[in-house]
N, C-alpha and C positions, 0 to 999 in steps of 0.2 A: 504493501498501498504505498502511497505516496506520503511523503511528510507535509507536504502543501504545495500550493503552486500560487507564483510569483508571476501574473502576466496582465500587462497592460495593453491594449487597443484604445487610440486614439486618433479620431478625425478631426482636424479642427485647421484653424488660419494662423499665422504666424502674425505675433504682435510687434515684432521688428527683425530687422536683418541679423543673420545668426552672427554669432561672434566667434571665431576661430583662434584657438592659441596653440602653442607647440609644446609639449614637454622639455625638458633637458634631454631626453632620449632622442626627441624628435617626432614623438608620436601627434599626431593632431587631435584637439578636443574641440570639440564645436558645442556652443551653448545658444538652445532656441526658449523663447517665450511663446507658448500653443495657447490659445485661446478656442475653448468649446463651449457651446451654446447649446441650452436646452429651451423649449416654449410648450406652454400648457395654457388651456383656459381655465380662468379663475371661476370655481364651481357659483361662488355667491355674485358676482358682478358681470361674468360672461367677457371681462375684458382678456385679452391674450397677454400671457405675463411672460419673460423671459429671463434667464438666469446665465452668467458667463461665468465660467471656471478657468483660470489660469493656472498653467501648468509650467513647470520648468523641464527642459527637457535637455540631455547630454548624450552629444554621439562621440566614438572614439574611432582612432586609425582612419582607413579607407571611408567609411561612411562619414566620419566627420570631416574628411575633405569634399565628399561629395555634398554633403549639405552645405558646407561653408561657400562652396561654389554656385549651387543651383537655386537653393533656396532665399526667397524674397519676402520682406514685411508683406502680409496680405496674401500671400501663397496657402493654397490648399494643401493639407499634406496628412498621408496616414503613415501613423507609428506603432511598430508594436514593440515592445522591451517590458523592464522590469522596475518595479519600485525601490529606490535604494533611500537611505538616510546616512548621509557622511556628517563626519564631526569634523570641526576644523575651530581656529582659535581667530577673534579678532584681534585689533592693531592691542587692546589692553589686555590680552592675554585671555579672555574669558572665552569658554568653551561655547560654540554654538553649532545649532545643527542644522543640516538644509536635508529636506527630501525631495527628489528628483525621480523622475522616469528615464532609464538607461536605456537608449535604443538600441535595438540589435536588428530593426529591419525599417526601411522607409521605402515610400510610394510617393512621387507627386501626383498631384490630383488637379483638376480643371486645368484652364489653360495658362499661358504664360502671360 
């Protein structure tokens, strides 16, 4: 039996152009901010409501290079990956935590 499943599938639009940097070893790392939206009709008023959720997504290695080169603000994208929480320290030495989606698959959707 599986210990658990950590799989995320997102379809959304980029809120900004990707940010690509390289590790000391030369590996590419690209970060994007992805918006997913859902809408529903309010039972009381009949009005359509909408909620947007923002996701931090990180790509590594060749996928990071591709994402950095081809993705742009507003572009719709399909992403598969896993949720990860990483610990880091701010300038004052305080421990901070960031939860993000580590992408292992990406498909660009819609037109250019």
